[in-house]
N, CA, C and O atoms as a Maestro MAE file, in Angstrom:
{
 s_m_m2io_version
 :::
 2.0.0
}

f_m_ct {
 s_m_title
 :::
 protein
 m_atom[260] {
  # First column is atom index #
  i_m_mmod_type
  r_m_x_coord
  r_m_y_coord
  r_m_z_coord
  i_m_residue_number
  s_m_chain_name
  s_m_pdb_residue_name
  s_m_pdb_atom_name
  i_m_atomic_number
  :::
  1 25 5.064 11.276 6.230 1 A "UNK " " N  " 7
  2 3 6.042 11.432 5.173 1 A "UNK " " CA " 6
  3 2 5.326 11.771 3.864 1 A "UNK " " C  " 6
  4 15 4.397 11.082 3.443 1 A "UNK " " O  " 8
  5 25 5.763 12.794 3.270 2 A "UNK " " N  " 7
  6 3 5.146 13.261 2.021 2 A "UNK " " CA " 6
  7 2 5.251 12.214 0.906 2 A "UNK " " C  " 6
  8 15 4.320 12.045 0.119 2 A "UNK " " O  " 8
  9 25 6.374 11.522 0.844 3 A "UNK " " N  " 7
  10 3 6.571 10.516 -0.199 3 A "UNK " " CA " 6
  11 2 5.540 9.399 -0.091 3 A "UNK " " C  " 6
  12 15 5.011 8.927 -1.098 3 A "UNK " " O  " 8
  13 25 5.264 8.985 1.134 4 A "UNK " " N  " 7
  14 3 4.254 7.944 1.345 4 A "UNK " " CA " 6
  15 2 2.871 8.445 0.966 4 A "UNK " " C  " 6
  16 15 2.071 7.712 0.386 4 A "UNK " " O  " 8
  17 25 2.596 9.704 1.299 5 A "UNK " " N  " 7
  18 3 1.306 10.288 0.928 5 A "UNK " " CA " 6
  19 2 1.100 10.259 -0.583 5 A "UNK " " C  " 6
  20 15 -0.001 9.986 -1.062 5 A "UNK " " O  " 8
  21 25 2.160 10.541 -1.324 6 A "UNK " " N  " 7
  22 3 2.082 10.525 -2.791 6 A "UNK " " CA " 6
  23 2 1.763 9.116 -3.288 6 A "UNK " " C  " 6
  24 15 0.902 8.938 -4.150 6 A "UNK " " O  " 8
  25 25 2.458 8.116 -2.745 7 A "UNK " " N  " 7
  26 3 2.201 6.730 -3.151 7 A "UNK " " CA " 6
  27 2 0.768 6.303 -2.822 7 A "UNK " " C  " 6
  28 15 0.088 5.686 -3.642 7 A "UNK " " O  " 8
  29 25 0.328 6.638 -1.626 8 A "UNK " " N  " 7
  30 3 -1.022 6.261 -1.202 8 A "UNK " " CA " 6
  31 2 -2.083 6.959 -2.049 8 A "UNK " " C  " 6
  32 15 -3.074 6.344 -2.442 8 A "UNK " " O  " 8
  33 25 -1.873 8.226 -2.324 9 A "UNK " " N  " 7
  34 3 -2.843 8.976 -3.126 9 A "UNK " " CA " 6
  35 2 -2.905 8.446 -4.551 9 A "UNK " " C  " 6
  36 15 -3.983 8.354 -5.140 9 A "UNK " " O  " 8
  37 25 -1.750 8.099 -5.101 10 A "UNK " " N  " 7
  38 3 -1.724 7.558 -6.464 10 A "UNK " " CA " 6
  39 2 -2.510 6.243 -6.519 10 A "UNK " " C  " 6
  40 15 -3.295 6.021 -7.441 10 A "UNK " " O  " 8
  41 25 -2.295 5.385 -5.538 11 A "UNK " " N  " 7
  42 3 -3.043 4.118 -5.488 11 A "UNK " " CA " 6
  43 2 -4.538 4.409 -5.386 11 A "UNK " " C  " 6
  44 15 -5.345 3.815 -6.102 11 A "UNK " " O  " 8
  45 25 -4.890 5.308 -4.510 12 A "UNK " " N  " 7
  46 3 -6.294 5.647 -4.309 12 A "UNK " " CA " 6
  47 2 -6.921 6.169 -5.603 12 A "UNK " " C  " 6
  48 15 -8.034 5.778 -5.958 12 A "UNK " " O  " 8
  49 25 -6.226 7.026 -6.287 13 A "UNK " " N  " 7
  50 3 -6.748 7.620 -7.524 13 A "UNK " " CA " 6
  51 2 -6.817 6.617 -8.679 13 A "UNK " " C  " 6
  52 15 -7.764 6.637 -9.466 13 A "UNK " " O  " 8
  53 25 -5.814 5.742 -8.779 14 A "UNK " " N  " 7
  54 3 -5.702 4.892 -9.957 14 A "UNK " " CA " 6
  55 2 -6.269 3.485 -9.784 14 A "UNK " " C  " 6
  56 15 -6.640 2.853 -10.773 14 A "UNK " " O  " 8
  57 25 -6.345 2.988 -8.573 15 A "UNK " " N  " 7
  58 3 -6.666 1.576 -8.425 15 A "UNK " " CA " 6
  59 2 -7.806 1.260 -7.462 15 A "UNK " " C  " 6
  60 15 -8.594 0.352 -7.725 15 A "UNK " " O  " 8
  61 25 -7.909 1.983 -6.366 16 A "UNK " " N  " 7
  62 3 -8.797 1.607 -5.267 16 A "UNK " " CA " 6
  63 2 -10.223 1.316 -5.723 16 A "UNK " " C  " 6
  64 15 -10.781 0.283 -5.355 16 A "UNK " " O  " 8
  65 25 -10.816 2.189 -6.502 17 A "UNK " " N  " 7
  66 3 -12.225 2.039 -6.898 17 A "UNK " " CA " 6
  67 2 -12.485 0.752 -7.677 17 A "UNK " " C  " 6
  68 15 -13.596 0.223 -7.645 17 A "UNK " " O  " 8
  69 25 -11.479 0.250 -8.370 18 A "UNK " " N  " 7
  70 3 -11.648 -0.944 -9.205 18 A "UNK " " CA " 6
  71 2 -11.042 -2.204 -8.585 18 A "UNK " " C  " 6
  72 15 -11.141 -3.296 -9.143 18 A "UNK " " O  " 8
  73 25 -10.423 -2.033 -7.439 19 A "UNK " " N  " 7
  74 3 -9.774 -3.178 -6.785 19 A "UNK " " CA " 6
  75 2 -10.818 -4.101 -6.165 19 A "UNK " " C  " 6
  76 15 -11.893 -3.648 -5.771 19 A "UNK " " O  " 8
  77 25 -10.512 -5.373 -6.077 20 A "UNK " " N  " 7
  78 3 -11.413 -6.301 -5.386 20 A "UNK " " CA " 6
  79 2 -11.585 -5.861 -3.924 20 A "UNK " " C  " 6
  80 15 -10.715 -5.198 -3.359 20 A "UNK " " O  " 8
  81 25 -12.696 -6.235 -3.336 21 A "UNK " " N  " 7
  82 3 -13.005 -5.827 -1.975 21 A "UNK " " CA " 6
  83 2 -11.909 -6.237 -0.984 21 A "UNK " " C  " 6
  84 15 -11.586 -5.487 -0.062 21 A "UNK " " O  " 8
  85 25 -11.356 -7.404 -1.177 22 A "UNK " " N  " 7
  86 3 -10.278 -7.889 -0.310 22 A "UNK " " CA " 6
  87 2 -9.069 -6.955 -0.367 22 A "UNK " " C  " 6
  88 15 -8.449 -6.665 0.657 22 A "UNK " " O  " 8
  89 25 -8.743 -6.492 -1.561 23 A "UNK " " N  " 7
  90 3 -7.618 -5.566 -1.730 23 A "UNK " " CA " 6
  91 2 -7.952 -4.205 -1.126 23 A "UNK " " C  " 6
  92 15 -7.083 -3.561 -0.538 23 A "UNK " " O  " 8
  93 25 -9.189 -3.766 -1.264 24 A "UNK " " N  " 7
  94 3 -9.603 -2.505 -0.649 24 A "UNK " " CA " 6
  95 2 -9.443 -2.567 0.866 24 A "UNK " " C  " 6
  96 15 -8.956 -1.621 1.485 24 A "UNK " " O  " 8
  97 25 -9.855 -3.688 1.458 25 A "UNK " " N  " 7
  98 3 -9.705 -3.838 2.920 25 A "UNK " " CA " 6
  99 2 -8.226 -3.826 3.312 25 A "UNK " " C  " 6
  100 15 -7.859 -3.243 4.332 25 A "UNK " " O  " 8
  101 25 -7.389 -4.459 2.514 26 A "UNK " " N  " 7
  102 3 -5.956 -4.467 2.801 26 A "UNK " " CA " 6
  103 2 -5.387 -3.052 2.693 26 A "UNK " " C  " 6
  104 15 -4.552 -2.657 3.507 26 A "UNK " " O  " 8
  105 25 -5.829 -2.295 1.703 27 A "UNK " " N  " 7
  106 3 -5.374 -0.902 1.574 27 A "UNK " " CA " 6
  107 2 -5.789 -0.099 2.801 27 A "UNK " " C  " 6
  108 15 -5.007 0.700 3.315 27 A "UNK " " O  " 8
  109 25 -6.999 -0.304 3.264 28 A "UNK " " N  " 7
  110 3 -7.469 0.393 4.459 28 A "UNK " " CA " 6
  111 2 -6.616 0.018 5.673 28 A "UNK " " C  " 6
  112 15 -6.357 0.862 6.531 28 A "UNK " " O  " 8
  113 25 -6.183 -1.231 5.750 29 A "UNK " " N  " 7
  114 3 -5.288 -1.655 6.833 29 A "UNK " " CA " 6
  115 2 -3.924 -0.973 6.698 29 A "UNK " " C  " 6
  116 15 -3.312 -0.596 7.697 29 A "UNK " " O  " 8
  117 25 -3.457 -0.819 5.467 30 A "UNK " " N  " 7
  118 3 -2.186 -0.132 5.223 30 A "UNK " " CA " 6
  119 2 -2.268 1.310 5.726 30 A "UNK " " C  " 6
  120 15 -1.296 1.834 6.269 30 A "UNK " " O  " 8
  121 25 -3.410 1.942 5.549 31 A "UNK " " N  " 7
  122 3 -3.578 3.319 6.010 31 A "UNK " " CA " 6
  123 2 -3.443 3.451 7.521 31 A "UNK " " C  " 6
  124 15 -3.133 4.530 8.026 31 A "UNK " " O  " 8
  125 25 -3.672 2.374 8.234 32 A "UNK " " N  " 7
  126 3 -3.576 2.380 9.698 32 A "UNK " " CA " 6
  127 2 -2.139 2.187 10.199 32 A "UNK " " C  " 6
  128 15 -1.864 2.392 11.381 32 A "UNK " " O  " 8
  129 25 -1.232 1.798 9.312 33 A "UNK " " N  " 7
  130 3 0.156 1.581 9.710 33 A "UNK " " CA " 6
  131 2 0.839 2.901 10.050 33 A "UNK " " C  " 6
  132 15 0.527 3.943 9.474 33 A "UNK " " O  " 8
  133 25 1.758 2.841 10.975 34 A "UNK " " N  " 7
  134 3 2.580 4.006 11.285 34 A "UNK " " CA " 6
  135 2 3.549 4.243 10.122 34 A "UNK " " C  " 6
  136 15 3.970 3.291 9.465 34 A "UNK " " O  " 8
  137 25 3.899 5.490 9.867 35 A "UNK " " N  " 7
  138 3 4.778 5.824 8.748 35 A "UNK " " CA " 6
  139 2 6.089 5.028 8.734 35 A "UNK " " C  " 6
  140 15 6.474 4.533 7.675 35 A "UNK " " O  " 8
  141 25 6.786 4.887 9.864 36 A "UNK " " N  " 7
  142 3 8.043 4.119 9.799 36 A "UNK " " CA " 6
  143 2 7.834 2.662 9.356 36 A "UNK " " C  " 6
  144 15 8.658 2.108 8.628 36 A "UNK " " O  " 8
  145 25 6.740 2.054 9.792 37 A "UNK " " N  " 7
  146 3 6.462 0.672 9.393 37 A "UNK " " CA " 6
  147 2 6.129 0.602 7.903 37 A "UNK " " C  " 6
  148 15 6.642 -0.262 7.192 37 A "UNK " " O  " 8
  149 25 5.284 1.498 7.436 38 A "UNK " " N  " 7
  150 3 4.922 1.540 6.024 38 A "UNK " " CA " 6
  151 2 6.154 1.797 5.161 38 A "UNK " " C  " 6
  152 15 6.329 1.162 4.121 38 A "UNK " " O  " 8
  153 25 6.996 2.713 5.583 39 A "UNK " " N  " 7
  154 3 8.217 3.009 4.841 39 A "UNK " " CA " 6
  155 2 9.105 1.773 4.752 39 A "UNK " " C  " 6
  156 15 9.654 1.478 3.691 39 A "UNK " " O  " 8
  157 25 9.248 1.052 5.854 40 A "UNK " " N  " 7
  158 3 10.066 -0.163 5.863 40 A "UNK " " CA " 6
  159 2 9.523 -1.191 4.872 40 A "UNK " " C  " 6
  160 15 10.298 -1.879 4.208 40 A "UNK " " O  " 8
  161 25 8.223 -1.299 4.770 41 A "UNK " " N  " 7
  162 3 7.611 -2.205 3.799 41 A "UNK " " CA " 6
  163 2 7.873 -1.735 2.367 41 A "UNK " " C  " 6
  164 15 8.264 -2.527 1.509 41 A "UNK " " O  " 8
  165 25 7.659 -0.465 2.121 42 A "UNK " " N  " 7
  166 3 7.780 0.074 0.765 42 A "UNK " " CA " 6
  167 2 9.204 -0.054 0.232 42 A "UNK " " C  " 6
  168 15 9.404 -0.384 -0.937 42 A "UNK " " O  " 8
  169 25 10.185 0.205 1.081 43 A "UNK " " N  " 7
  170 3 11.576 0.131 0.615 43 A "UNK " " CA " 6
  171 2 12.150 -1.275 0.717 43 A "UNK " " C  " 6
  172 15 13.302 -1.500 0.346 43 A "UNK " " O  " 8
  173 25 11.365 -2.223 1.215 44 A "UNK " " N  " 7
  174 3 11.797 -3.609 1.251 44 A "UNK " " CA " 6
  175 2 12.660 -3.986 2.440 44 A "UNK " " C  " 6
  176 15 13.262 -5.059 2.455 44 A "UNK " " O  " 8
  177 25 12.726 -3.122 3.428 45 A "UNK " " N  " 7
  178 3 13.486 -3.439 4.626 45 A "UNK " " CA " 6
  179 2 12.809 -4.521 5.462 45 A "UNK " " C  " 6
  180 15 13.464 -5.304 6.148 45 A "UNK " " O  " 8
  181 25 11.482 -4.542 5.384 46 A "UNK " " N  " 7
  182 3 10.680 -5.550 6.072 46 A "UNK " " CA " 6
  183 2 9.591 -6.016 5.124 46 A "UNK " " C  " 6
  184 15 9.276 -5.340 4.144 46 A "UNK " " O  " 8
  185 25 9.013 -7.186 5.424 47 A "UNK " " N  " 7
  186 3 7.909 -7.704 4.624 47 A "UNK " " CA " 6
  187 2 6.701 -7.919 5.518 47 A "UNK " " C  " 6
  188 15 6.832 -8.430 6.630 47 A "UNK " " O  " 8
  189 25 5.525 -7.531 5.038 48 A "UNK " " N  " 7
  190 3 4.317 -7.779 5.819 48 A "UNK " " CA " 6
  191 2 4.055 -9.281 5.938 48 A "UNK " " C  " 6
  192 15 4.379 -10.053 5.036 48 A "UNK " " O  " 8
  193 25 3.475 -9.673 7.041 49 A "UNK " " N  " 7
  194 3 3.102 -11.072 7.246 49 A "UNK " " CA " 6
  195 2 1.835 -11.388 6.454 49 A "UNK " " C  " 6
  196 15 1.697 -12.481 5.906 49 A "UNK " " O  " 8
  197 25 0.931 -10.446 6.399 50 A "UNK " " N  " 7
  198 3 -0.349 -10.625 5.704 50 A "UNK " " CA " 6
  199 2 -0.128 -10.542 4.186 50 A "UNK " " C  " 6
  200 15 0.351 -9.518 3.698 50 A "UNK " " O  " 8
  201 25 -0.464 -11.587 3.439 51 A "UNK " " N  " 7
  202 3 -0.236 -11.561 1.991 51 A "UNK " " CA " 6
  203 2 -1.072 -10.504 1.262 51 A "UNK " " C  " 6
  204 15 -0.661 -10.025 0.205 51 A "UNK " " O  " 8
  205 25 -2.217 -10.139 1.796 52 A "UNK " " N  " 7
  206 3 -3.045 -9.111 1.159 52 A "UNK " " CA " 6
  207 2 -2.396 -7.732 1.302 52 A "UNK " " C  " 6
  208 15 -2.411 -6.926 0.372 52 A "UNK " " O  " 8
  209 25 -1.833 -7.480 2.469 53 A "UNK " " N  " 7
  210 3 -1.102 -6.225 2.664 53 A "UNK " " CA " 6
  211 2 0.155 -6.226 1.812 53 A "UNK " " C  " 6
  212 15 0.522 -5.197 1.243 53 A "UNK " " O  " 8
  213 25 0.814 -7.365 1.720 54 A "UNK " " N  " 7
  214 3 2.001 -7.472 0.874 54 A "UNK " " CA " 6
  215 2 1.664 -7.135 -0.584 54 A "UNK " " C  " 6
  216 15 2.448 -6.478 -1.269 54 A "UNK " " O  " 8
  217 25 0.513 -7.582 -1.047 55 A "UNK " " N  " 7
  218 3 0.063 -7.279 -2.406 55 A "UNK " " CA " 6
  219 2 -0.125 -5.770 -2.596 55 A "UNK " " C  " 6
  220 15 0.302 -5.213 -3.608 55 A "UNK " " O  " 8
  221 25 -0.753 -5.122 -1.640 56 A "UNK " " N  " 7
  222 3 -0.963 -3.671 -1.743 56 A "UNK " " CA " 6
  223 2 0.377 -2.944 -1.725 56 A "UNK " " C  " 6
  224 15 0.583 -2.010 -2.501 56 A "UNK " " O  " 8
  225 25 1.277 -3.353 -0.862 57 A "UNK " " N  " 7
  226 3 2.600 -2.730 -0.806 57 A "UNK " " CA " 6
  227 2 3.313 -2.882 -2.150 57 A "UNK " " C  " 6
  228 15 3.952 -1.944 -2.627 57 A "UNK " " O  " 8
  229 25 3.203 -4.052 -2.751 58 A "UNK " " N  " 7
  230 3 3.817 -4.268 -4.067 58 A "UNK " " CA " 6
  231 2 3.218 -3.325 -5.103 58 A "UNK " " C  " 6
  232 15 3.938 -2.805 -5.955 58 A "UNK " " O  " 8
  233 25 1.936 -3.104 -5.040 59 A "UNK " " N  " 7
  234 3 1.268 -2.185 -5.986 59 A "UNK " " CA " 6
  235 2 1.673 -0.738 -5.717 59 A "UNK " " C  " 6
  236 15 1.774 0.062 -6.647 59 A "UNK " " O  " 8
  237 25 1.903 -0.400 -4.453 60 A "UNK " " N  " 7
  238 3 2.365 0.950 -4.125 60 A "UNK " " CA " 6
  239 2 3.780 1.165 -4.652 60 A "UNK " " C  " 6
  240 15 4.098 2.217 -5.206 60 A "UNK " " O  " 8
  241 25 4.613 0.161 -4.473 61 A "UNK " " N  " 7
  242 3 6.025 0.276 -4.841 61 A "UNK " " CA " 6
  243 2 6.253 0.196 -6.336 61 A "UNK " " C  " 6
  244 15 7.178 0.817 -6.860 61 A "UNK " " O  " 8
  245 25 5.411 -0.570 -7.031 62 A "UNK " " N  " 7
  246 3 5.565 -0.782 -8.472 62 A "UNK " " CA " 6
  247 2 4.214 -0.649 -9.164 62 A "UNK " " C  " 6
  248 15 3.627 -1.645 -9.588 62 A "UNK " " O  " 8
  249 25 3.724 0.576 -9.277 63 A "UNK " " N  " 7
  250 3 2.398 0.748 -9.881 63 A "UNK " " CA " 6
  251 2 2.398 0.325 -11.345 63 A "UNK " " C  " 6
  252 15 3.370 0.519 -12.075 63 A "UNK " " O  " 8
  253 25 1.298 -0.246 -11.734 64 A "UNK " " N  " 7
  254 3 1.123 -0.641 -13.132 64 A "UNK " " CA " 6
  255 2 -0.063 0.139 -13.701 64 A "UNK " " C  " 6
  256 15 -1.041 0.397 -12.998 64 A "UNK " " O  " 8
  257 25 0.029 0.502 -14.946 65 A "UNK " " N  " 7
  258 3 -1.075 1.268 -15.557 65 A "UNK " " CA " 6
  259 2 -2.368 0.502 -15.583 65 A "UNK " " C  " 6
  260 15 -3.379 1.014 -16.064 65 A "UNK " " O  " 8
  :::
 }
 m_bond[259] {
  # First column is bond index #
  i_m_from
  i_m_to
  i_m_order
  :::
  1 1 2 1
  2 2 3 1
  3 3 4 2
  4 3 5 1
  5 5 6 1
  6 6 7 1
  7 7 8 2
  8 7 9 1
  9 9 10 1
  10 10 11 1
  11 11 12 2
  12 11 13 1
  13 13 14 1
  14 14 15 1
  15 15 16 2
  16 15 17 1
  17 17 18 1
  18 18 19 1
  19 19 20 2
  20 19 21 1
  21 21 22 1
  22 22 23 1
  23 23 24 2
  24 23 25 1
  25 25 26 1
  26 26 27 1
  27 27 28 2
  28 27 29 1
  29 29 30 1
  30 30 31 1
  31 31 32 2
  32 31 33 1
  33 33 34 1
  34 34 35 1
  35 35 36 2
  36 35 37 1
  37 37 38 1
  38 38 39 1
  39 39 40 2
  40 39 41 1
  41 41 42 1
  42 42 43 1
  43 43 44 2
  44 43 45 1
  45 45 46 1
  46 46 47 1
  47 47 48 2
  48 47 49 1
  49 49 50 1
  50 50 51 1
  51 51 52 2
  52 51 53 1
  53 53 54 1
  54 54 55 1
  55 55 56 2
  56 55 57 1
  57 57 58 1
  58 58 59 1
  59 59 60 2
  60 59 61 1
  61 61 62 1
  62 62 63 1
  63 63 64 2
  64 63 65 1
  65 65 66 1
  66 66 67 1
  67 67 68 2
  68 67 69 1
  69 69 70 1
  70 70 71 1
  71 71 72 2
  72 71 73 1
  73 73 74 1
  74 74 75 1
  75 75 76 2
  76 75 77 1
  77 77 78 1
  78 78 79 1
  79 79 80 2
  80 79 81 1
  81 81 82 1
  82 82 83 1
  83 83 84 2
  84 83 85 1
  85 85 86 1
  86 86 87 1
  87 87 88 2
  88 87 89 1
  89 89 90 1
  90 90 91 1
  91 91 92 2
  92 91 93 1
  93 93 94 1
  94 94 95 1
  95 95 96 2
  96 95 97 1
  97 97 98 1
  98 98 99 1
  99 99 100 2
  100 99 101 1
  101 101 102 1
  102 102 103 1
  103 103 104 2
  104 103 105 1
  105 105 106 1
  106 106 107 1
  107 107 108 2
  108 107 109 1
  109 109 110 1
  110 110 111 1
  111 111 112 2
  112 111 113 1
  113 113 114 1
  114 114 115 1
  115 115 116 2
  116 115 117 1
  117 117 118 1
  118 118 119 1
  119 119 120 2
  120 119 121 1
  121 121 122 1
  122 122 123 1
  123 123 124 2
  124 123 125 1
  125 125 126 1
  126 126 127 1
  127 127 128 2
  128 127 129 1
  129 129 130 1
  130 130 131 1
  131 131 132 2
  132 131 133 1
  133 133 134 1
  134 134 135 1
  135 135 136 2
  136 135 137 1
  137 137 138 1
  138 138 139 1
  139 139 140 2
  140 139 141 1
  141 141 142 1
  142 142 143 1
  143 143 144 2
  144 143 145 1
  145 145 146 1
  146 146 147 1
  147 147 148 2
  148 147 149 1
  149 149 150 1
  150 150 151 1
  151 151 152 2
  152 151 153 1
  153 153 154 1
  154 154 155 1
  155 155 156 2
  156 155 157 1
  157 157 158 1
  158 158 159 1
  159 159 160 2
  160 159 161 1
  161 161 162 1
  162 162 163 1
  163 163 164 2
  164 163 165 1
  165 165 166 1
  166 166 167 1
  167 167 168 2
  168 167 169 1
  169 169 170 1
  170 170 171 1
  171 171 172 2
  172 171 173 1
  173 173 174 1
  174 174 175 1
  175 175 176 2
  176 175 177 1
  177 177 178 1
  178 178 179 1
  179 179 180 2
  180 179 181 1
  181 181 182 1
  182 182 183 1
  183 183 184 2
  184 183 185 1
  185 185 186 1
  186 186 187 1
  187 187 188 2
  188 187 189 1
  189 189 190 1
  190 190 191 1
  191 191 192 2
  192 191 193 1
  193 193 194 1
  194 194 195 1
  195 195 196 2
  196 195 197 1
  197 197 198 1
  198 198 199 1
  199 199 200 2
  200 199 201 1
  201 201 202 1
  202 202 203 1
  203 203 204 2
  204 203 205 1
  205 205 206 1
  206 206 207 1
  207 207 208 2
  208 207 209 1
  209 209 210 1
  210 210 211 1
  211 211 212 2
  212 211 213 1
  213 213 214 1
  214 214 215 1
  215 215 216 2
  216 215 217 1
  217 217 218 1
  218 218 219 1
  219 219 220 2
  220 219 221 1
  221 221 222 1
  222 222 223 1
  223 223 224 2
  224 223 225 1
  225 225 226 1
  226 226 227 1
  227 227 228 2
  228 227 229 1
  229 229 230 1
  230 230 231 1
  231 231 232 2
  232 231 233 1
  233 233 234 1
  234 234 235 1
  235 235 236 2
  236 235 237 1
  237 237 238 1
  238 238 239 1
  239 239 240 2
  240 239 241 1
  241 241 242 1
  242 242 243 1
  243 243 244 2
  244 243 245 1
  245 245 246 1
  246 246 247 1
  247 247 248 2
  248 247 249 1
  249 249 250 1
  250 250 251 1
  251 251 252 2
  252 251 253 1
  253 253 254 1
  254 254 255 1
  255 255 256 2
  256 255 257 1
  257 257 258 1
  258 258 259 1
  259 259 260 2
  :::
 }
}
């Protein structure tokens, strides 16, 4: 999904390099998710069980400068 690619790329460009290692690992795990699962997380239809992945999803959905 192009929309997900935009969100992921924005996170990568704006946050990944400065994120704590734990958050970087969670982002890498998010990249392994299938698009339908990631979309369900982003739109709030489902919530990740892993709190670190949940944190990354929150940052994808509501980026902060």
